[in-house]
PyMOL Python script that loads the backbone (N, CA, C, O; Angstrom):
from pymol import cmd

cmd.read_pdbstr("""\
ATOM      1  N   MET A   1     -60.863 118.083 -51.692  1.00  0.00           N
ATOM      2  CA  MET A   1     -60.800 119.485 -51.487  1.00  0.00           C
ATOM      3  C   MET A   1     -59.711 119.797 -50.406  1.00  0.00           C
ATOM      4  O   MET A   1     -59.491 119.333 -49.287  1.00  0.00           O
ATOM      5  N   LYS A   2     -59.082 120.816 -51.214  1.00  0.00           N
ATOM      6  CA  LYS A   2     -57.646 121.215 -50.332  1.00  0.00           C
ATOM      7  C   LYS A   2     -58.037 121.972 -48.921  1.00  0.00           C
ATOM      8  O   LYS A   2     -59.120 122.555 -48.874  1.00  0.00           O
ATOM      9  N   THR A   3     -57.386 121.970 -48.058  1.00  0.00           N
ATOM     10  CA  THR A   3     -57.660 122.676 -46.699  1.00  0.00           C
ATOM     11  C   THR A   3     -56.995 124.096 -46.940  1.00  0.00           C
ATOM     12  O   THR A   3     -56.237 124.330 -47.880  1.00  0.00           O
ATOM     13  N   TYR A   4     -57.401 125.079 -45.903  1.00  0.00           N
ATOM     14  CA  TYR A   4     -57.123 126.307 -46.028  1.00  0.00           C
ATOM     15  C   TYR A   4     -55.211 126.195 -45.824  1.00  0.00           C
ATOM     16  O   TYR A   4     -54.545 126.940 -46.542  1.00  0.00           O
ATOM     17  N   GLU A   5     -54.652 125.476 -45.073  1.00  0.00           N
ATOM     18  CA  GLU A   5     -53.512 125.155 -44.717  1.00  0.00           C
ATOM     19  C   GLU A   5     -52.513 124.771 -46.021  1.00  0.00           C
ATOM     20  O   GLU A   5     -51.471 125.370 -46.284  1.00  0.00           O
ATOM     21  N   GLU A   6     -52.992 123.794 -46.671  1.00  0.00           N
ATOM     22  CA  GLU A   6     -52.579 123.170 -47.936  1.00  0.00           C
ATOM     23  C   GLU A   6     -52.662 124.333 -49.271  1.00  0.00           C
ATOM     24  O   GLU A   6     -51.767 124.430 -50.111  1.00  0.00           O
ATOM     25  N   LEU A   7     -53.606 124.962 -49.268  1.00  0.00           N
ATOM     26  CA  LEU A   7     -53.909 126.265 -50.341  1.00  0.00           C
ATOM     27  C   LEU A   7     -52.870 127.125 -49.899  1.00  0.00           C
ATOM     28  O   LEU A   7     -52.129 127.464 -50.821  1.00  0.00           O
ATOM     29  N   ILE A   8     -52.518 127.677 -48.567  1.00  0.00           N
ATOM     30  CA  ILE A   8     -51.537 128.649 -48.237  1.00  0.00           C
ATOM     31  C   ILE A   8     -50.030 128.066 -48.548  1.00  0.00           C
ATOM     32  O   ILE A   8     -49.160 128.806 -49.007  1.00  0.00           O
ATOM     33  N   ALA A   9     -49.847 126.979 -48.322  1.00  0.00           N
ATOM     34  CA  ALA A   9     -48.641 126.323 -48.379  1.00  0.00           C
ATOM     35  C   ALA A   9     -48.464 126.252 -50.059  1.00  0.00           C
ATOM     36  O   ALA A   9     -47.414 126.624 -50.583  1.00  0.00           O
ATOM     37  N   GLU A  10     -49.401 125.826 -50.707  1.00  0.00           N
ATOM     38  CA  GLU A  10     -49.173 125.905 -52.252  1.00  0.00           C
ATOM     39  C   GLU A  10     -48.657 127.031 -52.770  1.00  0.00           C
ATOM     40  O   GLU A  10     -47.673 127.120 -53.505  1.00  0.00           O
ATOM     41  N   ASN A  11     -49.641 128.251 -52.195  1.00  0.00           N
ATOM     42  CA  ASN A  11     -49.478 129.715 -52.370  1.00  0.00           C
ATOM     43  C   ASN A  11     -48.122 129.928 -52.295  1.00  0.00           C
ATOM     44  O   ASN A  11     -47.462 130.192 -53.300  1.00  0.00           O
ATOM     45  N   GLU A  12     -47.710 129.851 -51.339  1.00  0.00           N
ATOM     46  CA  GLU A  12     -46.401 130.215 -50.778  1.00  0.00           C
ATOM     47  C   GLU A  12     -45.137 129.586 -51.811  1.00  0.00           C
ATOM     48  O   GLU A  12     -44.382 130.345 -52.419  1.00  0.00           O
ATOM     49  N   ARG A  13     -45.053 128.225 -51.891  1.00  0.00           N
ATOM     50  CA  ARG A  13     -44.358 127.582 -52.978  1.00  0.00           C
ATOM     51  C   ARG A  13     -44.497 128.376 -54.211  1.00  0.00           C
ATOM     52  O   ARG A  13     -43.495 128.772 -54.807  1.00  0.00           O
ATOM     53  N   MET A  14     -45.548 128.598 -54.574  1.00  0.00           N
ATOM     54  CA  MET A  14     -45.545 129.370 -55.964  1.00  0.00           C
ATOM     55  C   MET A  14     -44.986 130.696 -55.815  1.00  0.00           C
ATOM     56  O   MET A  14     -44.247 131.087 -56.719  1.00  0.00           O
ATOM     57  N   LEU A  15     -45.170 131.313 -55.013  1.00  0.00           N
ATOM     58  CA  LEU A  15     -44.755 132.863 -54.767  1.00  0.00           C
ATOM     59  C   LEU A  15     -43.235 132.757 -54.698  1.00  0.00           C
ATOM     60  O   LEU A  15     -42.635 133.633 -55.320  1.00  0.00           O
ATOM     61  N   SER A  16     -42.524 131.876 -54.077  1.00  0.00           N
ATOM     62  CA  SER A  16     -41.070 131.501 -54.110  1.00  0.00           C
ATOM     63  C   SER A  16     -40.514 131.115 -55.255  1.00  0.00           C
ATOM     64  O   SER A  16     -39.394 131.511 -55.580  1.00  0.00           O
ATOM     65  N   CYS A  17     -41.281 130.246 -56.043  1.00  0.00           N
ATOM     66  CA  CYS A  17     -40.760 129.959 -57.411  1.00  0.00           C
ATOM     67  C   CYS A  17     -40.970 131.202 -58.303  1.00  0.00           C
ATOM     68  O   CYS A  17     -40.073 131.494 -59.093  1.00  0.00           O
ATOM     69  N   MET A  18     -41.781 131.749 -58.255  1.00  0.00           N
ATOM     70  CA  MET A  18     -41.977 133.106 -59.024  1.00  0.00           C
ATOM     71  C   MET A  18     -40.910 134.389 -58.739  1.00  0.00           C
ATOM     72  O   MET A  18     -40.399 135.210 -59.500  1.00  0.00           O
ATOM     73  N   LYS A  19     -40.821 134.174 -57.317  1.00  0.00           N
ATOM     74  CA  LYS A  19     -39.286 135.152 -57.008  1.00  0.00           C
ATOM     75  C   LYS A  19     -38.110 134.730 -57.748  1.00  0.00           C
ATOM     76  O   LYS A  19     -37.427 135.488 -58.437  1.00  0.00           O
ATOM     77  N   HIS A  20     -37.897 133.460 -57.575  1.00  0.00           N
ATOM     78  CA  HIS A  20     -36.873 132.683 -58.117  1.00  0.00           C
ATOM     79  C   HIS A  20     -36.647 133.127 -59.613  1.00  0.00           C
ATOM     80  O   HIS A  20     -35.600 133.609 -60.043  1.00  0.00           O
ATOM     81  N   MET A  21     -37.732 132.902 -60.296  1.00  0.00           N
ATOM     82  CA  MET A  21     -37.852 133.267 -61.768  1.00  0.00           C
ATOM     83  C   MET A  21     -37.533 134.340 -62.111  1.00  0.00           C
ATOM     84  O   MET A  21     -36.602 134.490 -62.903  1.00  0.00           O
ATOM     85  N   ASN A  22     -38.253 135.414 -61.579  1.00  0.00           N
ATOM     86  CA  ASN A  22     -37.905 136.915 -61.530  1.00  0.00           C
ATOM     87  C   ASN A  22     -36.474 137.386 -61.240  1.00  0.00           C
ATOM     88  O   ASN A  22     -36.043 138.416 -61.759  1.00  0.00           O
ATOM     89  N   GLU A  23     -35.742 136.636 -60.415  1.00  0.00           N
ATOM     90  CA  GLU A  23     -34.351 136.785 -60.272  1.00  0.00           C
ATOM     91  C   GLU A  23     -33.488 136.393 -61.261  1.00  0.00           C
ATOM     92  O   GLU A  23     -32.557 137.105 -61.634  1.00  0.00           O
ATOM     93  N   LEU A  24     -33.798 135.014 -61.834  1.00  0.00           N
ATOM     94  CA  LEU A  24     -33.107 134.358 -62.916  1.00  0.00           C
ATOM     95  C   LEU A  24     -33.165 135.503 -64.190  1.00  0.00           C
ATOM     96  O   LEU A  24     -32.167 135.876 -64.807  1.00  0.00           O
ATOM     97  N   MET A  25     -34.571 135.975 -64.443  1.00  0.00           N
ATOM     98  CA  MET A  25     -34.894 136.666 -65.641  1.00  0.00           C
ATOM     99  C   MET A  25     -33.947 137.879 -65.522  1.00  0.00           C
ATOM    100  O   MET A  25     -33.290 138.308 -66.471  1.00  0.00           O
ATOM    101  N   ALA A  26     -33.930 138.449 -64.144  1.00  0.00           N
ATOM    102  CA  ALA A  26     -33.480 139.738 -64.156  1.00  0.00           C
ATOM    103  C   ALA A  26     -31.802 139.632 -64.640  1.00  0.00           C
ATOM    104  O   ALA A  26     -31.226 140.515 -65.276  1.00  0.00           O
ATOM    105  N   LEU A  27     -31.126 138.239 -64.143  1.00  0.00           N
ATOM    106  CA  LEU A  27     -29.811 138.033 -64.300  1.00  0.00           C
ATOM    107  C   LEU A  27     -29.586 138.036 -65.782  1.00  0.00           C
ATOM    108  O   LEU A  27     -28.689 138.689 -66.315  1.00  0.00           O
ATOM    109  N   LYS A  28     -30.489 137.232 -66.462  1.00  0.00           N
ATOM    110  CA  LYS A  28     -30.394 137.032 -67.630  1.00  0.00           C
ATOM    111  C   LYS A  28     -30.199 138.253 -68.447  1.00  0.00           C
ATOM    112  O   LYS A  28     -29.420 138.346 -69.396  1.00  0.00           O
ATOM    113  N   ILE A  29     -31.119 139.345 -67.909  1.00  0.00           N
ATOM    114  CA  ILE A  29     -31.426 140.589 -68.736  1.00  0.00           C
ATOM    115  C   ILE A  29     -29.842 141.366 -68.239  1.00  0.00           C
ATOM    116  O   ILE A  29     -29.282 142.094 -69.059  1.00  0.00           O
ATOM    117  N   LEU A  30     -29.434 141.215 -67.337  1.00  0.00           N
ATOM    118  CA  LEU A  30     -28.136 141.908 -66.913  1.00  0.00           C
ATOM    119  C   LEU A  30     -27.044 141.156 -67.961  1.00  0.00           C
ATOM    120  O   LEU A  30     -26.093 141.814 -68.382  1.00  0.00           O
ATOM    121  N   GLN A  31     -27.194 139.986 -68.294  1.00  0.00           N
ATOM    122  CA  GLN A  31     -26.265 139.180 -69.120  1.00  0.00           C
ATOM    123  C   GLN A  31     -25.999 139.675 -70.754  1.00  0.00           C
ATOM    124  O   GLN A  31     -24.984 139.927 -71.403  1.00  0.00           O
ATOM    125  N   VAL A  32     -27.388 139.673 -71.037  1.00  0.00           N
ATOM    126  CA  VAL A  32     -27.921 140.218 -72.558  1.00  0.00           C
ATOM    127  C   VAL A  32     -27.289 141.770 -72.526  1.00  0.00           C
ATOM    128  O   VAL A  32     -26.561 142.147 -73.444  1.00  0.00           O
ATOM    129  N   ASN A  33     -27.593 142.555 -71.505  1.00  0.00           N
ATOM    130  CA  ASN A  33     -27.376 143.853 -71.631  1.00  0.00           C
ATOM    131  C   ASN A  33     -25.767 144.112 -71.777  1.00  0.00           C
ATOM    132  O   ASN A  33     -25.326 144.944 -72.570  1.00  0.00           O
ATOM    133  N   GLN A  34     -24.869 143.250 -70.861  1.00  0.00           N
ATOM    134  CA  GLN A  34     -23.368 143.126 -70.932  1.00  0.00           C
ATOM    135  C   GLN A  34     -23.042 142.769 -72.384  1.00  0.00           C
ATOM    136  O   GLN A  34     -22.418 143.601 -73.041  1.00  0.00           O
ATOM    137  N   LEU A  35     -23.362 141.745 -72.883  1.00  0.00           N
ATOM    138  CA  LEU A  35     -23.325 141.337 -74.063  1.00  0.00           C
ATOM    139  C   LEU A  35     -23.434 142.386 -75.210  1.00  0.00           C
ATOM    140  O   LEU A  35     -22.523 142.576 -76.015  1.00  0.00           O
ATOM    141  N   VAL A  36     -24.567 143.019 -75.219  1.00  0.00           N
ATOM    142  CA  VAL A  36     -24.805 144.303 -76.016  1.00  0.00           C
ATOM    143  C   VAL A  36     -23.706 145.221 -76.082  1.00  0.00           C
ATOM    144  O   VAL A  36     -23.139 145.559 -77.122  1.00  0.00           O
ATOM    145  N   ARG A  37     -23.416 145.633 -74.848  1.00  0.00           N
ATOM    146  CA  ARG A  37     -22.517 146.694 -74.487  1.00  0.00           C
ATOM    147  C   ARG A  37     -21.029 146.122 -75.146  1.00  0.00           C
ATOM    148  O   ARG A  37     -20.250 147.013 -75.484  1.00  0.00           O
ATOM    149  N   GLU A  38     -20.720 145.145 -75.288  1.00  0.00           N
ATOM    150  CA  GLU A  38     -19.705 144.210 -75.539  1.00  0.00           C
ATOM    151  C   GLU A  38     -19.413 144.320 -77.186  1.00  0.00           C
ATOM    152  O   GLU A  38     -18.386 144.661 -77.773  1.00  0.00           O
ATOM    153  N   ARG A  39     -20.611 143.933 -77.660  1.00  0.00           N
ATOM    154  CA  ARG A  39     -20.735 144.065 -79.020  1.00  0.00           C
ATOM    155  C   ARG A  39     -20.738 145.186 -79.671  1.00  0.00           C
ATOM    156  O   ARG A  39     -20.245 145.202 -80.799  1.00  0.00           O
ATOM    157  N   ASP A  40     -21.252 146.283 -79.147  1.00  0.00           N
ATOM    158  CA  ASP A  40     -21.220 147.550 -79.547  1.00  0.00           C
ATOM    159  C   ASP A  40     -20.072 147.818 -79.461  1.00  0.00           C
ATOM    160  O   ASP A  40     -19.635 148.074 -80.583  1.00  0.00           O
ATOM    161  N   SER A  41     -19.244 147.906 -78.615  1.00  0.00           N
ATOM    162  CA  SER A  41     -17.750 148.098 -78.118  1.00  0.00           C
ATOM    163  C   SER A  41     -16.783 147.513 -79.271  1.00  0.00           C
ATOM    164  O   SER A  41     -15.934 148.160 -79.884  1.00  0.00           O
ATOM    165  N   LEU A  42     -17.072 146.266 -79.416  1.00  0.00           N
ATOM    166  CA  LEU A  42     -16.499 145.652 -80.390  1.00  0.00           C
ATOM    167  C   LEU A  42     -16.798 146.281 -82.169  1.00  0.00           C
ATOM    168  O   LEU A  42     -15.867 146.296 -82.974  1.00  0.00           O
ATOM    169  N   LYS A  43     -17.980 146.678 -82.482  1.00  0.00           N
ATOM    170  CA  LYS A  43     -18.183 147.439 -83.557  1.00  0.00           C
ATOM    171  C   LYS A  43     -17.508 148.551 -83.629  1.00  0.00           C
ATOM    172  O   LYS A  43     -17.027 148.808 -84.732  1.00  0.00           O
ATOM    173  N   ARG A  44     -17.315 149.358 -82.691  1.00  0.00           N
ATOM    174  CA  ARG A  44     -16.770 150.661 -82.786  1.00  0.00           C
ATOM    175  C   ARG A  44     -15.278 150.368 -83.174  1.00  0.00           C
ATOM    176  O   ARG A  44     -14.792 150.845 -84.199  1.00  0.00           O
ATOM    177  N   ARG A  45     -14.525 149.513 -82.259  1.00  0.00           N
ATOM    178  CA  ARG A  45     -13.127 148.783 -82.443  1.00  0.00           C
ATOM    179  C   ARG A  45     -12.872 148.574 -83.970  1.00  0.00           C
ATOM    180  O   ARG A  45     -11.906 149.073 -84.546  1.00  0.00           O
ATOM    181  N   ILE A  46     -13.858 147.758 -84.607  1.00  0.00           N
ATOM    182  CA  ILE A  46     -13.575 147.365 -85.791  1.00  0.00           C
ATOM    183  C   ILE A  46     -13.743 148.383 -86.735  1.00  0.00           C
ATOM    184  O   ILE A  46     -13.032 148.437 -87.739  1.00  0.00           O
ATOM    185  N   ALA A  47     -14.798 149.353 -86.449  1.00  0.00           N
ATOM    186  CA  ALA A  47     -14.934 150.650 -87.488  1.00  0.00           C
ATOM    187  C   ALA A  47     -13.732 151.282 -87.568  1.00  0.00           C
ATOM    188  O   ALA A  47     -13.213 151.630 -88.629  1.00  0.00           O
ATOM    189  N   TYR A  48     -13.178 151.476 -86.261  1.00  0.00           N
ATOM    190  CA  TYR A  48     -11.790 152.491 -86.186  1.00  0.00           C
ATOM    191  C   TYR A  48     -10.688 151.908 -86.668  1.00  0.00           C
ATOM    192  O   TYR A  48      -9.822 152.559 -87.252  1.00  0.00           O
ATOM    193  N   LEU A  49     -10.616 150.659 -86.475  1.00  0.00           N
ATOM    194  CA  LEU A  49      -9.328 149.801 -87.275  1.00  0.00           C
ATOM    195  C   LEU A  49      -9.661 149.580 -88.849  1.00  0.00           C
ATOM    196  O   LEU A  49      -8.861 149.422 -89.772  1.00  0.00           O
ATOM    197  N   GLU A  50     -10.695 149.606 -88.872  1.00  0.00           N
ATOM    198  CA  GLU A  50     -10.945 149.551 -90.645  1.00  0.00           C
ATOM    199  C   GLU A  50     -10.601 150.891 -91.193  1.00  0.00           C
ATOM    200  O   GLU A  50     -10.091 150.868 -92.314  1.00  0.00           O
ATOM    201  N   GLN A  51     -10.793 152.187 -90.573  1.00  0.00           N
ATOM    202  CA  GLN A  51     -10.367 153.542 -91.050  1.00  0.00           C
ATOM    203  C   GLN A  51      -8.997 153.514 -91.086  1.00  0.00           C
ATOM    204  O   GLN A  51      -8.439 153.934 -92.100  1.00  0.00           O
ATOM    205  N   LYS A  52      -8.193 152.989 -89.936  1.00  0.00           N
ATOM    206  CA  LYS A  52      -6.844 152.996 -89.806  1.00  0.00           C
ATOM    207  C   LYS A  52      -6.232 152.305 -91.012  1.00  0.00           C
ATOM    208  O   LYS A  52      -5.134 152.651 -91.450  1.00  0.00           O
ATOM    209  N   ILE A  53      -6.969 151.300 -91.558  1.00  0.00           N
ATOM    210  CA  ILE A  53      -6.286 150.325 -92.588  1.00  0.00           C
ATOM    211  C   ILE A  53      -6.366 151.210 -93.625  1.00  0.00           C
ATOM    212  O   ILE A  53      -5.345 151.453 -94.267  1.00  0.00           O
ATOM    213  N   GLU A  54      -7.642 151.856 -93.964  1.00  0.00           N
ATOM    214  CA  GLU A  54      -7.847 152.434 -95.066  1.00  0.00           C
ATOM    215  C   GLU A  54      -6.725 153.708 -95.423  1.00  0.00           C
ATOM    216  O   GLU A  54      -6.266 153.911 -96.547  1.00  0.00           O
ATOM    217  N   GLY A  55      -6.430 154.440 -94.292  1.00  0.00           N
ATOM    218  CA  GLY A  55      -5.527 155.199 -94.206  1.00  0.00           C
ATOM    219  C   GLY A  55      -4.075 155.005 -94.917  1.00  0.00           C
ATOM    220  O   GLY A  55      -3.406 155.650 -95.724  1.00  0.00           O
ATOM    221  N   LEU A  56      -3.911 153.602 -94.094  1.00  0.00           N
ATOM    222  CA  LEU A  56      -2.786 152.957 -94.555  1.00  0.00           C
ATOM    223  C   LEU A  56      -2.604 152.713 -95.940  1.00  0.00           C
ATOM    224  O   LEU A  56      -1.582 153.116 -96.495  1.00  0.00           O
ATOM    225  N   GLU A  57      -3.314 152.217 -96.439  1.00  0.00           N
ATOM    226  CA  GLU A  57      -3.588 151.798 -98.043  1.00  0.00           C
ATOM    227  C   GLU A  57      -3.296 153.061 -98.796  1.00  0.00           C
ATOM    228  O   GLU A  57      -2.853 152.995 -99.942  1.00  0.00           O
ATOM    229  N   LYS A  58      -3.527 154.226 -98.195  1.00  0.00           N
ATOM    230  CA  LYS A  58      -3.621 155.382 -99.269  1.00  0.00           C
ATOM    231  C   LYS A  58      -2.191 155.740 -99.554  1.00  0.00           C
ATOM    232  O   LYS A  58      -1.927 156.626-100.367  1.00  0.00           O
TER     233      LYS A  58
END
""", "prot")
cmd.dss("prot")
cmd.show_as("cartoon", "prot")
cmd.util.cbc("prot")
cmd.orient("prot")
């Protein structure tokens, strides 16, 4: 059976690991959000350029 001190140490390690995982998840979410913004911007740019091309073809 584990001692109280061992349980506390294990708990602290788990909390530290969870904090690190949360930080990594937050970073990944920020990266995904940035990619979504870039994708949406590129979609708008493509639509604009397609309209300009259609105008030139007429």
